[in-house]
SELUMBA-563345 format. One record per residue: residue in one letter; x, y, z of N, C-alpha, C in turn. Coordinates in nm, 3 decimals. Layout:
REC residuo    n.c1    n.c2    n.c3   ca.c1   ca.c2   ca.c3    c.c1    c.c2    c.c3
REC       A       X       Y       Z       X       Y       Z       X       Y       Z
...
//
This chain:
REC residuo    n.c1    n.c2    n.c3   ca.c1   ca.c2   ca.c3    c.c1    c.c2    c.c3
REC       X   1.187   1.328  -0.982   1.104   1.247  -1.071   1.009   1.336  -1.149
REC       X   1.007   1.321  -1.281   0.922   1.406  -1.364   0.775   1.365  -1.351
REC       X   0.687   1.464  -1.372   0.545   1.437  -1.365   0.499   1.356  -1.487
REC       X   0.392   1.282  -1.469   0.330   1.210  -1.580   0.244   1.308  -1.659
REC       X   0.222   1.281  -1.786   0.142   1.370  -1.870   0.023   1.296  -1.929
REC       X  -0.091   1.364  -1.930  -0.215   1.306  -1.981  -0.295   1.411  -2.057
REC       X  -0.350   1.370  -2.169  -0.436   1.460  -2.247  -0.582   1.436  -2.211
REC       X  -0.660   1.543  -2.213  -0.803   1.532  -2.181  -0.882   1.634  -2.263
REC       X  -1.011   1.605  -2.277  -1.104   1.694  -2.349  -1.222   1.723  -2.257
REC       X  -1.274   1.845  -2.263  -1.392   1.879  -2.184  -1.510   1.795  -2.233
REC       X  -1.588   1.747  -2.137  -1.695   1.652  -2.169  -1.833   1.714  -2.156
REC       X  -1.917   1.690  -2.260  -2.056   1.736  -2.259  -2.153   1.621  -2.232
REC       X  -2.107   1.499  -2.256  -2.193   1.382  -2.235  -2.189   1.344  -2.088
REC       X  -2.305   1.343  -2.024  -2.312   1.318  -1.880  -2.410   1.205  -1.848
REC       X  -2.410   1.164  -1.722  -2.507   1.064  -1.677  -2.490   0.928  -1.743
REC       X  -2.604   0.861  -1.766  -2.603   0.725  -1.821  -2.549   0.719  -1.963
REC       X  -2.551   0.832  -2.033  -2.504   0.834  -2.171  -2.352   0.810  -2.182
REC       X  -2.283   0.819  -2.069  -2.137   0.800  -2.073  -2.099   0.657  -2.113
REC       X  -2.196   0.566  -2.106  -2.166   0.427  -2.147  -2.126   0.421  -2.294
REC       X  -2.178   0.516  -2.373  -2.143   0.519  -2.516  -1.997   0.560  -2.534
REC       X  -1.947   0.644  -2.442  -1.806   0.684  -2.447  -1.716   0.563  -2.419
REC       X  -1.752   0.487  -2.318  -1.670   0.372  -2.279  -1.660   0.270  -2.393
REC       X  -1.768   0.256  -2.469  -1.766   0.163  -2.582  -1.668   0.209  -2.690
REC       X  -1.636   0.337  -2.689  -1.545   0.394  -2.788  -1.401   0.403  -2.736
REC       X  -1.378   0.344  -2.617  -1.243   0.349  -2.560  -1.213   0.481  -2.492
REC       X  -1.319   0.546  -2.442  -1.304   0.675  -2.374  -1.359   0.662  -2.232
REC       X  -1.286   0.714  -2.134  -1.328   0.708  -1.994  -1.368   0.846  -1.944
REC       X  -1.488   0.860  -1.887  -1.529   0.988  -1.830  -1.451   1.017  -1.702
REC       X  -1.427   1.144  -1.676  -1.351   1.184  -1.557  -1.400   1.319  -1.508
REC       X  -1.361   1.353  -1.388  -1.390   1.485  -1.330  -1.262   1.540  -1.268
REC       X  -1.247   1.671  -1.274  -1.137   1.736  -1.205  -1.198   1.838  -1.109
REC       X  -1.152   1.835  -0.985  -1.202   1.930  -0.884  -1.087   1.967  -0.792
REC       X  -1.111   2.061  -0.704  -1.006   2.105  -0.613  -1.049   2.227  -0.535
REC       X  -0.961   2.271  -0.446  -0.991   2.387  -0.362  -0.997   2.514  -0.448
REC       X  -1.108   2.588  -0.435  -1.127   2.716  -0.504  -1.130   2.704  -0.657
REC       X  -1.165   2.586  -0.710  -1.182   2.575  -0.855  -1.317   2.512  -0.885
REC       X  -1.369   2.540  -1.001  -1.497   2.485  -1.043  -1.476   2.345  -1.098
REC       X  -1.561   2.251  -1.054  -1.552   2.114  -1.102  -1.573   2.110  -1.253
REC       X  -1.496   2.026  -1.321  -1.501   2.020  -1.467  -1.510   1.875  -1.513
REC       X  -1.607   1.846  -1.601  -1.622   1.712  -1.657  -1.525   1.695  -1.774
REC       X  -1.452   1.582  -1.773  -1.353   1.555  -1.877  -1.373   1.416  -1.935
REC       X  -1.304   1.391  -2.045  -1.296   1.256  -2.100  -1.154   1.232  -2.147
REC       X  -1.107   1.106  -2.124  -0.969   1.070  -2.157  -0.966   0.938  -2.234
REC       X  -0.864   0.921  -2.312  -0.842   0.794  -2.380  -0.819   0.686  -2.274
REC       X  -0.897   0.580  -2.279  -0.891   0.477  -2.175  -0.753   0.412  -2.164
REC       X  -0.695   0.376  -2.278  -0.564   0.309  -2.276  -0.458   0.399  -2.214
REC       X  -0.461   0.529  -2.249  -0.364   0.623  -2.196  -0.385   0.643  -2.046
REC       X  -0.511   0.649  -2.005  -0.543   0.667  -1.864  -0.500   0.545  -1.782
REC       X  -0.520   0.428  -1.835  -0.478   0.306  -1.765  -0.326   0.303  -1.747
REC       X  -0.254   0.351  -1.846  -0.107   0.358  -1.835  -0.067   0.451  -1.721
REC       X  -0.135   0.565  -1.711  -0.106   0.660  -1.603  -0.134   0.598  -1.467
REC       X  -0.244   0.525  -1.457  -0.282   0.463  -1.330  -0.178   0.360  -1.288
REC       X  -0.132   0.280  -1.383  -0.030   0.176  -1.354   0.101   0.242  -1.310
REC       X   0.142   0.346  -1.378   0.270   0.411  -1.349   0.267   0.496  -1.223
REC       X   0.157   0.563  -1.199   0.155   0.659  -1.089   0.065   0.629  -0.973
REC       X  -0.037   0.545  -0.994  -0.131   0.519  -0.887  -0.195   0.649  -0.839
REC       X  -0.211   0.662  -0.710  -0.272   0.783  -0.654  -0.170   0.873  -0.584
REC       X  -0.041   0.844  -0.601   0.060   0.923  -0.530   0.157   0.994  -0.624
REC       X   0.135   0.983  -0.753   0.225   1.047  -0.850   0.156   1.169  -0.911
REC       X   0.228   1.279  -0.918   0.173   1.402  -0.974   0.156   1.388  -1.125
REC       X   0.039   1.429  -1.175   0.007   1.418  -1.317  -0.024   1.557  -1.373
REC       X   0.033   1.589  -1.488   0.001   1.713  -1.558  -0.103   1.683  -1.665
REC       X  -0.224   1.735  -1.646  -0.330   1.714  -1.744  -0.333   1.830  -1.843
REC       X  -0.319   1.797  -1.969  -0.329   1.896  -2.075  -0.470   1.892  -2.133
REC       X  -0.551   1.990  -2.093  -0.690   1.995  -2.139  -0.699   2.076  -2.268
REC       X  -0.764   2.019  -2.365  -0.777   2.084  -2.495  -0.832   2.226  -2.479
REC       X  -0.769   2.321  -2.548  -0.809   2.463  -2.548  -0.755   2.541  -2.428
REC       X  -0.686   2.473  -2.336  -0.623   2.543  -2.224  -0.473   2.553  -2.249
REC       X  -0.416   2.669  -2.222  -0.275   2.694  -2.254  -0.179   2.621  -2.161
REC       X  -0.215   2.613  -2.033  -0.125   2.551  -1.935  -0.185   2.421  -1.880
REC       X  -0.100   2.322  -1.853  -0.150   2.198  -1.793  -0.188   2.220  -1.647
REC       X  -0.275   2.137  -1.599  -0.315   2.142  -1.458  -0.247   2.028  -1.384
REC       X  -0.191   2.058  -1.267  -0.124   1.955  -1.186  -0.226   1.890  -1.094
REC       X  -0.237   1.758  -1.104  -0.339   1.686  -1.028  -0.285   1.555  -0.971
REC       X  -0.360   1.503  -0.876  -0.341   1.366  -0.829  -0.468   1.289  -0.861
REC       X  -0.455   1.161  -0.884  -0.574   1.077  -0.900  -0.634   1.056  -0.762
REC       X  -0.758   1.097  -0.743  -0.823   1.087  -0.613  -0.905   0.959  -0.600
REC       X  -0.974   0.921  -0.706  -1.058   0.800  -0.698  -1.065   0.732  -0.835
REC       X  -1.060   0.598  -0.832  -1.070   0.517  -0.953  -1.189   0.423  -0.937
REC       X  -1.283   0.429  -1.029  -1.399   0.341  -1.025  -1.389   0.238  -1.136
REC       X  -1.407   0.111  -1.098  -1.404   0.001  -1.195  -1.524  -0.090  -1.175
REC       X  -1.563  -0.157  -1.283  -1.671  -0.254  -1.274  -1.621  -0.373  -1.191
REC       X  -1.700  -0.414  -1.092  -1.656  -0.520  -1.000  -1.639  -0.655  -1.070
REC       X  -1.717  -0.679  -1.173  -1.710  -0.808  -1.241  -1.609  -0.810  -1.355
REC       X  -1.617  -0.711  -1.442  -1.529  -0.710  -1.560  -1.396  -0.640  -1.538
REC       X  -1.390  -0.552  -1.437  -1.268  -0.475  -1.414  -1.255  -0.356  -1.508
REC       X  -1.360  -0.330  -1.588  -1.357  -0.218  -1.682  -1.347  -0.085  -1.608
REC       X  -1.263   0.004  -1.660  -1.247   0.136  -1.602  -1.374   0.217  -1.628
REC       X  -1.438   0.267  -1.523  -1.565   0.338  -1.537  -1.551   0.489  -1.526
REC       X  -1.472   0.534  -1.429  -1.464   0.678  -1.403  -1.341   0.708  -1.317
REC       X  -1.284   0.826  -1.336  -1.169   0.868  -1.257  -1.190   1.012  -1.210
REC       X  -1.160   1.035  -1.082  -1.163   1.170  -1.027  -1.021   1.221  -1.008
REC       X  -0.996   1.343  -1.052  -0.866   1.409  -1.034  -0.881   1.523  -0.935
REC       X  -0.779   1.541  -0.852  -0.780   1.654  -0.759  -0.670   1.752  -0.798
REC       X  -0.709   1.873  -0.834  -0.611   1.976  -0.874  -0.549   2.039  -0.750
REC       X  -0.417   2.047  -0.749  -0.347   2.096  -0.631  -0.288   2.236  -0.655
REC       X  -0.257   2.299  -0.543  -0.183   2.426  -0.546  -0.040   2.393  -0.506
REC       X   0.052   2.413  -0.596   0.191   2.372  -0.572   0.257   2.446  -0.458
REC       X   0.198   2.554  -0.411   0.259   2.633  -0.302   0.200   2.597  -0.166
REC       X   0.103   2.506  -0.163   0.039   2.467  -0.037   0.073   2.322  -0.003
REC       X   0.106   2.298   0.123   0.135   2.162   0.168   0.009   2.078   0.167
REC       X   0.027   1.949   0.144  -0.085   1.857   0.149  -0.042   1.727   0.217
REC       X  -0.139   1.651   0.260  -0.110   1.523   0.326  -0.147   1.409   0.232
REC       X  -0.078   1.298   0.247  -0.104   1.181   0.163  -0.056   1.055   0.233
REC       X  -0.117   0.942   0.199  -0.073   0.812   0.250   0.007   0.743   0.140
REC       X   0.135   0.720   0.169   0.227   0.666   0.069   0.252   0.518   0.096
REC       X   0.245   0.433  -0.008   0.269   0.289   0.012   0.413   0.260   0.056
REC       X   0.425   0.166   0.150   0.555   0.121   0.200   0.596  -0.007   0.128
REC       X   0.718  -0.009   0.077   0.770  -0.126   0.005   0.896  -0.176   0.075
REC       X   0.898  -0.303   0.112   1.016  -0.362   0.176   1.118  -0.401   0.069
REC       X   1.243  -0.358   0.089   1.348  -0.390  -0.007   1.465  -0.457   0.066
REC       X   1.544  -0.532  -0.010   1.656  -0.604   0.050   1.612  -0.738   0.106
REC       X   1.704  -0.806   0.172   1.675  -0.937   0.231   1.718  -0.939   0.376
REC       X   1.629  -0.981   0.464   1.659  -0.987   0.607   1.735  -1.116   0.639
REC       X   1.858  -1.105   0.691   1.935  -1.225   0.727   1.861  -1.318   0.822
REC       X   1.773  -1.261   0.904   1.703  -1.342   1.004   1.616  -1.450   0.943
REC       X   1.562  -1.427   0.821   1.471  -1.525   0.763   1.544  -1.644   0.701
REC       X   1.676  -1.643   0.709   1.751  -1.760   0.663   1.727  -1.878   0.757
REC       X   1.684  -1.847   0.879   1.646  -1.952   0.974   1.498  -1.981   0.954
REC       X   1.463  -2.107   0.940   1.325  -2.146   0.908   1.224  -2.104   1.013
REC       X   1.271  -2.091   1.138   1.174  -2.057   1.244   1.141  -1.908   1.249
REC       X   1.207  -1.827   1.165   1.181  -1.683   1.166   1.096  -1.641   1.046
REC       X   1.019  -1.536   1.063   0.936  -1.483   0.955   0.929  -1.330   0.965
REC       X   0.902  -1.266   0.851   0.887  -1.120   0.847   0.740  -1.085   0.860
REC       X   0.708  -0.993   0.947   0.572  -0.942   0.961   0.571  -0.793   0.926
REC       X   0.497  -0.756   0.822   0.481  -0.614   0.788   0.350  -0.565   0.849
REC       X   0.361  -0.477   0.947   0.244  -0.431   1.020   0.190  -0.298   0.968
REC       X   0.269  -0.230   0.885   0.226  -0.101   0.830   0.252  -0.102   0.680
REC       X   0.149  -0.074   0.602   0.164  -0.077   0.456   0.164   0.063   0.394
REC       X   0.125   0.165   0.473   0.124   0.302   0.423   0.180   0.397   0.528
REC       X   0.243   0.504   0.481   0.300   0.603   0.571   0.238   0.739   0.541
REC       X   0.186   0.805   0.643   0.127   0.937   0.625   0.235   1.044   0.621
REC       X   0.230   1.131   0.521   0.328   1.239   0.509   0.258   1.371   0.481
REC       X   0.331   1.480   0.505   0.282   1.614   0.476   0.397   1.693   0.414
REC       X   0.372   1.752   0.296   0.475   1.828   0.226   0.414   1.899   0.106
REC       X   0.496   1.973   0.033   0.450   2.035  -0.090   0.423   1.925  -0.194
REC       X   0.326   1.947  -0.282   0.287   1.843  -0.378   0.401   1.782  -0.458
REC       X   0.495   1.863  -0.501   0.602   1.809  -0.585   0.708   1.734  -0.505
REC       X   0.692   1.728  -0.373   0.785   1.654  -0.288   0.729   1.518  -0.244
REC       X   0.603   1.494  -0.276   0.540   1.368  -0.234   0.603   1.250  -0.309
REC       X   0.660   1.154  -0.236   0.724   1.039  -0.302   0.618   0.939  -0.347
REC       X   0.641   0.870  -0.458   0.544   0.770  -0.504   0.538   0.647  -0.414
REC       X   0.649   0.620  -0.340   0.655   0.505  -0.250   0.765   0.529  -0.147
REC       X   0.759   0.456  -0.037   0.861   0.461   0.067   0.930   0.326   0.073
REC       X   1.059   0.322   0.040   1.136   0.197   0.046   1.196   0.178   0.185
REC       X   1.172   0.063   0.243   1.227   0.030   0.375   1.326  -0.085   0.359
REC       X   1.453  -0.060   0.392   1.558  -0.162   0.381   1.553  -0.255   0.502
REC       X   1.529  -0.384   0.477   1.518  -0.480   0.587   1.644  -0.564   0.604
REC       X   1.752  -0.527   0.536   1.875  -0.606   0.544   1.944  -0.595   0.680
REC       X   1.897  -0.505   0.766   1.957  -0.489   0.900   1.892  -0.582   1.003
REC       X   1.785  -0.650   0.963   1.713  -0.737   1.057   1.779  -0.875   1.058
REC       X   1.856  -0.902   1.165   1.938  -1.022   1.168   1.887  -1.132   1.261
REC       X   1.795  -1.097   1.352   1.747  -1.200   1.445   1.605  -1.170   1.490
REC       X   1.540  -1.273   1.547   1.403  -1.260   1.594   1.393  -1.150   1.700
REC       X   1.287  -1.073   1.693   1.266  -0.964   1.788   1.306  -0.828   1.735
REC       X   1.393  -0.826   1.635   1.433  -0.697   1.578   1.320  -0.639   1.495
REC       X   1.313  -0.505   1.492   1.202  -0.439   1.424   1.243  -0.302   1.373
REC       X   1.161  -0.249   1.285   1.178  -0.113   1.235   1.051  -0.036   1.267
REC       X   1.067   0.078   1.334   0.955   0.163   1.371   0.947   0.283   1.275
REC       X   0.835   0.352   1.280   0.819   0.473   1.198   0.929   0.574   1.230
REC       X   0.969   0.581   1.356   1.073   0.676   1.398   1.209   0.646   1.334
REC       X   1.226   0.526   1.280   1.353   0.489   1.217   1.359   0.533   1.070
REC       X   1.247   0.575   1.015   1.241   0.612   0.872   1.297   0.753   0.852
REC       X   1.390   0.765   0.758   1.451   0.895   0.728   1.407   0.938   0.587
REC       X   1.343   1.054   0.579   1.297   1.108   0.452   1.361   1.244   0.426
REC       X   1.329   1.302   0.312   1.373   1.437   0.279   1.333   1.532   0.392
REC       X   1.421   1.624   0.433   1.390   1.717   0.542   1.262   1.798   0.519
REC       X   1.222   1.813   0.393   1.102   1.891   0.362   0.975   1.807   0.369
REC       X   0.990   1.680   0.404   0.874   1.591   0.417   0.853   1.556   0.564
REC       X   0.736   1.587   0.616   0.703   1.554   0.755   0.621   1.426   0.760
REC       X   0.652   1.340   0.856   0.578   1.215   0.874   0.466   1.239   0.975
REC       X   0.343   1.204   0.936   0.228   1.227   1.024   0.186   1.101   1.101
REC       X   0.241   0.987   1.063   0.209   0.862   1.132   0.279   0.858   1.268
REC       X   0.215   0.796   1.366   0.272   0.782   1.501   0.413   0.722   1.493
REC       X   0.515   0.794   1.546   0.654   0.746   1.537   0.679   0.615   1.609
REC       X   0.595   0.579   1.707   0.615   0.454   1.782   0.555   0.333   1.710
REC       X   0.484   0.357   1.602   0.417   0.246   1.534   0.518   0.155   1.464
REC       X   0.495   0.024   1.475   0.582  -0.075   1.411   0.555  -0.081   1.261
REC       X   0.662  -0.085   1.184   0.649  -0.101   1.039   0.667  -0.248   1.002
REC       X   0.776  -0.306   1.051   0.806  -0.446   1.020   0.887  -0.505   1.134
REC       X   0.870  -0.635   1.159   0.948  -0.701   1.263   0.973  -0.847   1.226
REC       X   1.071  -0.904   1.293   1.102  -1.046   1.275   1.039  -1.123   1.390
REC       X   0.956  -1.221   1.356   0.888  -1.301   1.458   0.923  -1.448   1.442
REC       X   0.905  -1.523   1.551   0.922  -1.668   1.544   0.794  -1.728   1.487
REC       X   0.807  -1.827   1.403   0.690  -1.892   1.345   0.621  -1.976   1.453
REC       X   0.494  -1.947   1.478   0.420  -2.014   1.586   0.407  -2.163   1.565
REC       X   0.396  -2.204   1.440   0.377  -2.347   1.411   0.494  -2.430   1.460
REC       X   0.614  -2.369   1.459   0.733  -2.440   1.505   0.722  -2.468   1.655
REC       X   0.671  -2.370   1.730   0.655  -2.386   1.874   0.547  -2.491   1.901
REC       X   0.438  -2.485   1.823   0.328  -2.579   1.844   0.374  -2.722   1.816
REC       X   0.456  -2.741   1.711   0.507  -2.875   1.679   0.592  -2.929   1.793
REC       X   0.671  -2.839   1.852   0.758  -2.879   1.963   0.674  -2.923   2.082
REC       X   0.566  -2.851   2.110   0.479  -2.886   2.222   0.409  -3.020   2.197
REC       X   0.367  -3.041   2.072   0.302  -3.168   2.037   0.399  -3.284   2.052
REC       X   0.524  -3.261   2.010   0.626  -3.366   2.021   0.652  -3.401   2.167
REC       X   0.658  -3.302   2.254   0.681  -3.326   2.396   0.564  -3.404   2.457
REC       X   0.442  -3.367   2.414   0.323  -3.436   2.467   0.322  -3.581   2.421
REC       X   0.360  -3.604   2.295   0.363  -3.741   2.242   0.467  -3.825   2.314
REC       X   0.580  -3.764   2.346   0.686  -3.835   2.417   0.639  -3.875   2.556
REC       X   0.565  -3.785   2.620   0.515  -3.815   2.755   0.417  -3.931   2.751
REC       X   0.330  -3.933   2.647   0.233  -4.043   2.633   0.304  -4.174   2.610
REC       X   0.410  -4.172   2.527   0.487  -4.293   2.497   0.552  -4.350   2.623
REC       X   0.610  -4.260   2.704   0.676  -4.303   2.828   0.574  -4.363   2.923
REC       X   0.455  -4.310   2.927   0.350  -4.361   3.015   0.308  -4.502   2.970
REC       X   0.298  -4.515   2.835   0.254  -4.644   2.781   0.358  -4.754   2.802
REC       X   0.486  -4.716   2.811   0.594  -4.813   2.824   0.615  -4.860   2.968
REC       X   0.544  -4.802   3.065   0.557  -4.844   3.205   0.503  -4.985   3.223
REC       X   0.563  -5.065   3.312   0.512  -5.201   3.340   0.366  -5.194   3.383
REC       X   0.290  -5.296   3.350   0.146  -5.296   3.378   0.116  -5.280   3.526
REC       X   0.199  -5.335   3.612   0.170  -5.329   3.755   0.217  -5.202   3.822
REC       X   0.289  -5.118   3.751   0.348  -5.000   3.812   0.240  -4.892   3.829
REC       X   0.230  -4.836   3.943   0.132  -4.735   3.972   0.192  -4.595   3.956
REC       X   0.107  -4.506   3.918   0.152  -4.366   3.907   0.146  -4.306   4.046
REC       X   0.206  -4.191   4.064   0.205  -4.123   4.194   0.064  -4.090   4.236
REC       X  -0.022  -4.057   4.138  -0.160  -4.020   4.172  -0.234  -4.144   4.224
REC       X  -0.205  -4.264   4.160  -0.272  -4.386   4.204  -0.228  -4.427   4.343
REC       X  -0.098  -4.411   4.373  -0.045  -4.447   4.505  -0.106  -4.361   4.614
REC       X  -0.133  -4.233   4.578  -0.191  -4.144   4.677  -0.335  -4.183   4.707
//
């Protein structure tokens, strides 16, 4: 998968004055990383939003900074938005060293259809939404697809140990941890218990008035 590309300019406007940039459709950003000096940047908001939608925080991005000959390879580390309006306020980029392994939490996506859910009393429970991995930056997958078409009956499950990735990618999450399982819907059991209780009450009510229960006879 090819890296995403983003243009940026070195930023001189700092602090509260950055609100004037946002009004012009420009988002302030910072780039930092191991053994590099932090640098203030500014990016076109629309272009930056496109990158965020396409790559999230797990896709490698090549930032082309004006006046620099080579792009910098980064991941989006933090996205700040206004809680009320949803306006993009600030983005932090982390510059990586392509020769050094790094760890990341990758989103898990369930794909396919589990035959077990064709029965109304069964349901799918996803207990893990992210998978921890360790590998070189260019090997980090944007997502982990888990095929659930093998789940045919209640009780079946997929554990972390069942996930197969590229040999160059190590999984850091506990291998015994459950990713997804097929469970019985509790409401179905509760309805059955209520029905049994109602039947017992009906049978009691239908007894002749003079008939004593075993407890009364005792």
